[in-house]
N, C-alpha and C positions, 0 to 999 in steps of 0.2 A: 255464847255466854260472855265472852270478852267485850262484845259490843254493849251488852246490857250493863256490865260493870262500868264501862266507860261512860255510858249515859248517866248512870246513877252518880258517878263521881262528878260529872258535869252539872247535874241538877243540884247536887249538894253544894258545889262550889258557887253556882249561880245564886242559890238562895242565901248563902252566906254573904255574897257580894251585894245581894239585894238589900240586906240589912243595913249596909252602908249607904244605899240609896233609899233613904227613909220614906220618900214619897211612894216609890214602887212597893216597898215592903208593907207600908201602912195600907196601901190600896189592896194588896193581896190579903192581908189580915182582915180588913173590913169587908171585902167582897167574897172571900172564900175561906172562912174560918172553919176549923173542925168543931162540930157541934156535939161530938161524943165526949161525954165526961171521961176524964182520965187519959185522954190522948192529946198529944200536942199537935200544933198545926203542921209541923214538918212531917210527921208520920202520915197525916191525912194527905198532904200534897204529894208525898212520895207514892202513896197508894194510887192517887188519881193519875199521876204520871205513868206509873206502871200499867194501870188498867186502860187508860184512854190516850194519854199523851204520846206514847211510843207509836201507836197506830196512826196518829195524826200527821206524821212525817214532818212535824215542825221541830225546830230546835226548842229546848226547854224554855228559854227566855221568851220566845215567840208564843209558845203554848200558854204560858201563864199570863202574858200580856193580853192574849186573845180572850182568856177567861175573864180577866178584869174588864175588858171592853164589853163583853157580853153582859156582865153584871150591870155595868153602867147603862147599857141599852135597855135592859129590863130589870130594874131594881124591885124584884118581886116582893120582898118583905115590906118595903115602903108602900108599895101599891096595894098590898093586902090589908094594911092597917084600917082603912075606912070600913071594911066589910068583915074582917076576921080579927077578933080580939084575943090576945094571948091569955091562956088560962081558962078559956071557954071550950065547950064541945060543940061540934057541928056535924050535920049529916054528911056522909062521904060525898054524896051527889052534889051538895052545895059547895064543898071545897073544890071538887073537880070543875064545876061550872065557873066559879069565881076565878080560879087559877087559869083555866083555859081562856077565859075572856081577857085577862090581863096579858097573857102570852100570845094572844091571837093565833092559837093553834092547839093541836091536841097535845096534852101533857099526861103524864102518869104520876100519880102520887103514891109514895111508899110510906108505910107506917112501921113503927116499932111498938112493942108492948111495954106499957108502964103499968105493971100489975095486971089487972083484968081489963084495963082500958087501952084501946089503940091510940097511938099518938102520931100526929103528923110528923114525918121525919125528913123526907126529901121529895123533890120534884124532878122528874126527868123531862127535859125539853130538848128536842133534837134541832140541830143547826146544820146548815151547809157550811163547808169550810170557809166560805166568804162571810159568814156571819148572819145570813138570813134564816129565819125560822123555817123548819121543814117538817113535814109529816114524818113521824118516826116510822122506820121501815119494818119494825116488829114490836111486839109487846116485850116489856122488860120484866115480866113475871111480878106484877104488883104485889106488895105484901100487905095491903089493907084488905082484911077479910070481911066477909059478910055482904049483905045486900047494899044497894046504894043508900038505904036509910040507916045504915050502921052509924053509930056515933063515933067520932074521932076527935080527940082533944088536940088543941093547938097549944104547944108548949109556951111557957113564960120566957 
């Protein structure tokens, strides 16, 4: 428990320091923002560190730099723009195919519910520690329900 507290203090301190390094902080905000309404970026980054970063065996600064570099390697939202328009709905199979083609590998799409409509929420892409895309070792229990022809809206 002491180790985890120390790590959380370290990440908190690092993120505060990152704010003084505006380029890094801006890169982190632009590449890995919290998309959930009502939650700040720090809460999201803390969650991601606790869930994934601790297992990476990287120091917090290296973990977040790695995430920024992955985003720059595959700017998914930018590459989706020609084929997927915000505010429109698409067949789940189409979203999976387009996203897999961009990422050059298998991906998993997760949805959240916006009323009765499923909404595109996140994409799981697996990477080797050195940064190359890899086949995911297991399914992450996708949350998009229904057959491949199910409609999924892409948020604005």
